[in-house]
GUSERO-30116 format. One line per field, with one value per atom (N, C-alpha, C): residue number from 1; chain; atom name; x, y, z. Coordinates in pm, 1 decimal. Example, Ala and Ser with C-alpha at 12.3 -4.5 7.8 and 13.67 -1.06 7.14 Angstrom:
% GUSERO-30116
i c(1 | 1 | 1 | 2 | 2 | 2)
ch c(A | A | A | A | A | A)
at c(N | CA | C | N | CA | C)
X c(1319.0 | 1230.0 | 1320.0 | 1285.0 | 1367.0 | 1290.0)
Y c(-569.0 | -450.0 | -330.0 | -225.0 | -106.0 | 3.0)
Z c(780.0 | 780.0 | 780.0 | 708.0 | 714.0 | 787.0)
This chain:
% GUSERO-30116
i c(1 | 1 | 1 | 2 | 2 | 2 | 3 | 3 | 3 | 4 | 4 | 4 | 5 | 5 | 5 | 6 | 6 | 6 | 7 | 7 | 7 | 8 | 8 | 8 | 9 | 9 | 9 | 10 | 10 | 10 | 11 | 11 | 11 | 12 | 12 | 12 | 13 | 13 | 13 | 14 | 14 | 14 | 15 | 15 | 15 | 16 | 16 | 16 | 17 | 17 | 17 | 18 | 18 | 18 | 19 | 19 | 19 | 20 | 20 | 20 | 21 | 21 | 21 | 22 | 22 | 22 | 23 | 23 | 23 | 24 | 24 | 24 | 25 | 25 | 25 | 26 | 26 | 26 | 27 | 27 | 27 | 28 | 28 | 28 | 29 | 29 | 29 | 30 | 30 | 30 | 31 | 31 | 31 | 32 | 32 | 32 | 33 | 33 | 33 | 34 | 34 | 34 | 35 | 35 | 35 | 36 | 36 | 36 | 37 | 37 | 37 | 38 | 38 | 38 | 39 | 39 | 39 | 40 | 40 | 40 | 41 | 41 | 41 | 42 | 42 | 42 | 43 | 43 | 43 | 44 | 44 | 44 | 45 | 45 | 45 | 46 | 46 | 46 | 47 | 47 | 47 | 48 | 48 | 48 | 49 | 49 | 49 | 50 | 50 | 50 | 51 | 51 | 51 | 52 | 52 | 52 | 53 | 53 | 53 | 54 | 54 | 54 | 55 | 55 | 55 | 56 | 56 | 56 | 57 | 57 | 57 | 58 | 58 | 58 | 59 | 59 | 59 | 60 | 60 | 60 | 61 | 61 | 61 | 62 | 62 | 62 | 63 | 63 | 63 | 64 | 64 | 64 | 65 | 65 | 65 | 66 | 66 | 66 | 67 | 67 | 67 | 68 | 68 | 68)
ch c(A | A | A | A | A | A | A | A | A | A | A | A | A | A | A | A | A | A | A | A | A | A | A | A | A | A | A | A | A | A | A | A | A | A | A | A | A | A | A | A | A | A | A | A | A | A | A | A | A | A | A | A | A | A | A | A | A | A | A | A | A | A | A | A | A | A | A | A | A | A | A | A | A | A | A | A | A | A | A | A | A | A | A | A | A | A | A | A | A | A | A | A | A | A | A | A | A | A | A | A | A | A | A | A | A | A | A | A | A | A | A | A | A | A | A | A | A | A | A | A | A | A | A | A | A | A | A | A | A | A | A | A | A | A | A | A | A | A | A | A | A | A | A | A | A | A | A | A | A | A | A | A | A | A | A | A | A | A | A | A | A | A | A | A | A | A | A | A | A | A | A | A | A | A | A | A | A | A | A | A | A | A | A | A | A | A | A | A | A | A | A | A | A | A | A | A | A | A | A | A | A | A | A | A)
at c(N | CA | C | N | CA | C | N | CA | C | N | CA | C | N | CA | C | N | CA | C | N | CA | C | N | CA | C | N | CA | C | N | CA | C | N | CA | C | N | CA | C | N | CA | C | N | CA | C | N | CA | C | N | CA | C | N | CA | C | N | CA | C | N | CA | C | N | CA | C | N | CA | C | N | CA | C | N | CA | C | N | CA | C | N | CA | C | N | CA | C | N | CA | C | N | CA | C | N | CA | C | N | CA | C | N | CA | C | N | CA | C | N | CA | C | N | CA | C | N | CA | C | N | CA | C | N | CA | C | N | CA | C | N | CA | C | N | CA | C | N | CA | C | N | CA | C | N | CA | C | N | CA | C | N | CA | C | N | CA | C | N | CA | C | N | CA | C | N | CA | C | N | CA | C | N | CA | C | N | CA | C | N | CA | C | N | CA | C | N | CA | C | N | CA | C | N | CA | C | N | CA | C | N | CA | C | N | CA | C | N | CA | C | N | CA | C | N | CA | C | N | CA | C | N | CA | C | N | CA | C | N | CA | C | N | CA | C)
X c(10731.2 | 10717.9 | 10574.5 | 10497.1 | 10359.9 | 10266.5 | 10315.7 | 10230.0 | 10178.5 | 10262.4 | 10207.0 | 10102.7 | 10122.5 | 10023.6 | 9892.2 | 9899.9 | 9778.6 | 9702.1 | 9771.6 | 9705.8 | 9641.6 | 9710.1 | 9656.4 | 9529.1 | 9527.3 | 9410.0 | 9293.2 | 9317.9 | 9211.4 | 9160.6 | 9233.6 | 9192.0 | 9074.5 | 9054.2 | 8943.6 | 8829.4 | 8712.6 | 8599.7 | 8556.0 | 8509.4 | 8458.3 | 8336.6 | 8307.7 | 8196.5 | 8064.5 | 8043.2 | 7917.8 | 7901.7 | 8010.9 | 8003.5 | 7973.2 | 8023.2 | 8000.8 | 7868.6 | 7824.3 | 7708.5 | 7577.8 | 7581.6 | 7459.2 | 7378.3 | 7441.5 | 7361.7 | 7293.4 | 7361.1 | 7302.1 | 7178.3 | 7189.7 | 7075.8 | 6957.4 | 6984.5 | 6875.8 | 6810.3 | 6892.0 | 6836.1 | 6759.6 | 6814.2 | 6745.8 | 6612.2 | 6612.1 | 6487.6 | 6386.3 | 6430.8 | 6339.9 | 6284.5 | 6372.0 | 6324.3 | 6233.6 | 6266.7 | 6182.6 | 6042.2 | 6033.2 | 5901.9 | 5827.0 | 5898.1 | 5834.9 | 5783.6 | 5866.9 | 5826.8 | 5713.9 | 5722.0 | 5619.3 | 5483.0 | 5483.5 | 5355.9 | 5298.4 | 5379.5 | 5330.6 | 5312.4 | 5369.3 | 5357.8 | 5312.2 | 5283.3 | 5244.9 | 5343.8 | 5471.2 | 5574.1 | 5613.3 | 5670.3 | 5716.5 | 5826.9 | 5842.7 | 5939.3 | 6080.9 | 6117.8 | 6254.6 | 6284.1 | 6188.4 | 6208.9 | 6228.7 | 6146.8 | 6160.2 | 6296.1 | 6343.9 | 6474.1 | 6588.3 | 6579.3 | 6685.4 | 6693.0 | 6579.9 | 6578.5 | 6625.7 | 6584.1 | 6623.2 | 6773.5 | 6827.2 | 6971.0 | 7051.0 | 7003.5 | 7071.1 | 7073.0 | 6960.8 | 6955.0 | 7046.8 | 7056.6 | 7147.4 | 7292.3 | 7328.3 | 7466.1 | 7497.9 | 7401.9 | 7422.0 | 7439.8 | 7359.6 | 7371.8 | 7507.5 | 7553.4 | 7684.7 | 7795.5 | 7789.0 | 7890.1 | 7897.4 | 7782.1 | 7777.8 | 7833.1 | 7791.7 | 7836.8 | 7986.8 | 8040.2 | 8184.6 | 8261.9 | 8212.3 | 8279.0 | 8279.8 | 8168.5 | 8162.0 | 8257.2 | 8261.1 | 8349.3 | 8495.7 | 8530.8 | 8668.8 | 8708.0 | 8614.3 | 8644.2 | 8667.0 | 8597.6 | 8615.1 | 8742.0 | 8801.3 | 8924.2 | 9047.6 | 9035.8 | 9151.7 | 9179.9)
Y c(9151.4 | 9260.1 | 9276.2 | 9171.5 | 9180.4 | 9241.0 | 9261.7 | 9314.2 | 9455.8 | 9552.1 | 9685.5 | 9682.1 | 9596.3 | 9586.7 | 9531.2 | 9434.0 | 9377.9 | 9483.9 | 9565.8 | 9673.0 | 9773.8 | 9803.2 | 9899.3 | 9845.8 | 9719.4 | 9659.7 | 9658.9 | 9629.5 | 9625.2 | 9764.6 | 9869.3 | 10005.1 | 10051.2 | 9987.1 | 10023.1 | 9925.5 | 9976.6 | 9886.3 | 9813.6 | 9690.9 | 9620.3 | 9691.0 | 9660.5 | 9725.5 | 9704.3 | 9586.5 | 9559.3 | 9650.5 | 9682.1 | 9769.6 | 9912.3 | 9952.1 | 10088.9 | 10106.7 | 10008.1 | 10024.8 | 9972.5 | 9862.1 | 9799.5 | 9888.5 | 9956.4 | 10044.3 | 10157.4 | 10210.0 | 10318.7 | 10268.4 | 10153.1 | 10099.9 | 10068.8 | 10005.7 | 9969.2 | 10093.7 | 10189.3 | 10309.6 | 10394.7 | 10411.1 | 10491.6 | 10427.5 | 10297.7 | 10229.6 | 10237.9 | 10208.6 | 10210.5 | 10349.1 | 10448.5 | 10584.8 | 10634.7 | 10600.6 | 10642.3 | 10584.2 | 10457.3 | 10393.8 | 10453.1 | 10475.7 | 10532.2 | 10673.8 | 10757.2 | 10895.5 | 10898.2 | 10810.8 | 10806.7 | 10766.4 | 10674.3 | 10627.0 | 10715.8 | 10800.8 | 10881.9 | 11029.4 | 11075.3 | 11217.1 | 11233.6 | 11356.3 | 11389.8 | 11491.6 | 11476.1 | 11568.8 | 11540.4 | 11641.3 | 11619.0 | 11512.1 | 11454.0 | 11345.7 | 11391.9 | 11511.3 | 11557.2 | 11573.0 | 11611.2 | 11623.0 | 11484.6 | 11389.7 | 11252.6 | 11194.9 | 11215.9 | 11161.3 | 11228.5 | 11359.0 | 11428.4 | 11374.8 | 11360.1 | 11306.8 | 11161.7 | 11082.7 | 10942.1 | 10925.8 | 10999.1 | 10990.5 | 11044.2 | 11151.1 | 11201.9 | 11098.3 | 11031.4 | 10924.5 | 10808.8 | 10776.9 | 10671.2 | 10706.0 | 10831.8 | 10874.7 | 10870.9 | 10907.4 | 10899.2 | 10753.8 | 10664.4 | 10521.7 | 10468.4 | 10509.8 | 10466.2 | 10515.7 | 10638.6 | 10694.7 | 10614.9 | 10584.7 | 10511.2 | 10369.4 | 10301.1 | 10163.8 | 10158.3 | 10251.4 | 10252.6 | 10283.6 | 10372.3 | 10400.7 | 10277.8 | 10205.6 | 10083.1 | 9978.8 | 9964.9 | 9868.8 | 9902.5 | 10030.6 | 10072.5 | 10048.3 | 10070.0 | 10047.0 | 9898.6 | 9812.9 | 9668.3 | 9616.0 | 9690.8 | 9646.2 | 9669.8 | 9750.1 | 9781.3 | 9674.6)
Z c(9930.2 | 9836.7 | 9787.4 | 9791.6 | 9744.0 | 9848.3 | 9968.4 | 10075.1 | 10046.9 | 10003.2 | 9972.7 | 9861.4 | 9762.6 | 9655.1 | 9708.0 | 9799.0 | 9857.6 | 9935.8 | 10009.2 | 10084.5 | 9990.6 | 9880.2 | 9784.8 | 9719.0 | 9686.7 | 9623.5 | 9720.8 | 9848.0 | 9947.1 | 9983.7 | 9949.1 | 9982.6 | 9895.9 | 9783.5 | 9694.5 | 9718.8 | 9757.6 | 9783.1 | 9656.2 | 9670.4 | 9553.0 | 9493.6 | 9371.1 | 9301.5 | 9374.8 | 9429.3 | 9500.2 | 9621.2 | 9688.3 | 9805.6 | 9762.9 | 9648.0 | 9601.9 | 9529.8 | 9454.7 | 9367.4 | 9426.1 | 9494.3 | 9543.5 | 9638.4 | 9736.9 | 9823.9 | 9747.4 | 9646.2 | 9566.8 | 9493.9 | 9429.8 | 9354.4 | 9444.6 | 9557.4 | 9649.0 | 9707.1 | 9752.5 | 9813.8 | 9712.8 | 9594.2 | 9491.6 | 9454.4 | 9431.5 | 9395.0 | 9509.2 | 9629.9 | 9744.9 | 9773.0 | 9774.2 | 9799.5 | 9687.9 | 9564.5 | 9452.3 | 9465.3 | 9499.9 | 9516.4 | 9635.6 | 9745.6 | 9864.9 | 9838.7 | 9779.6 | 9751.5 | 9648.6 | 9549.2 | 9445.6 | 9501.6 | 9596.0 | 9648.7 | 9758.6 | 9819.0 | 9930.3 | 9896.5 | 9785.3 | 9751.5 | 9607.6 | 9571.2 | 9434.9 | 9377.7 | 9415.5 | 9370.3 | 9226.0 | 9158.7 | 9020.8 | 9016.1 | 8898.7 | 8880.5 | 8913.2 | 8870.4 | 8893.6 | 9041.7 | 9123.6 | 9268.4 | 9329.7 | 9286.0 | 9337.7 | 9305.8 | 9183.3 | 9144.9 | 9219.5 | 9238.0 | 9312.6 | 9454.8 | 9519.7 | 9656.7 | 9660.9 | 9565.7 | 9562.3 | 9538.6 | 9444.8 | 9416.9 | 9534.8 | 9596.8 | 9717.1 | 9828.3 | 9849.4 | 9949.3 | 9913.9 | 9785.9 | 9741.2 | 9767.4 | 9746.1 | 9772.1 | 9921.7 | 10003.1 | 10148.8 | 10190.6 | 10135.4 | 10167.2 | 10122.9 | 10006.1 | 9958.2 | 10050.5 | 10092.3 | 10181.5 | 10312.2 | 10368.6 | 10495.5 | 10477.7 | 10371.3 | 10349.9 | 10323.5 | 10246.4 | 10219.9 | 10347.4 | 10431.9 | 10559.5 | 10649.6 | 10655.3 | 10735.9 | 10679.1 | 10547.1 | 10483.4 | 10513.7 | 10503.6 | 10529.1 | 10674.2 | 10766.7 | 10908.8 | 10936.4 | 10866.0 | 10887.5 | 10823.4 | 10731.3 | 10665.3 | 10752.1 | 10854.5 | 10940.2 | 11038.8)
């Protein structure tokens, strides 16, 4: 009876899988864009957060594929 609950719990990625790629990508892209361009701060943050969301999407998809 505990098997469906176990599957349900494993269907949600751990916080590290969801949050860590976003933090690393946002920080890295922000530093890279800041050091290579002279764009306004709001443009750098939009690009950095967008890159972080893309990294999160990819990592969660890889994590989900490995859970099968």
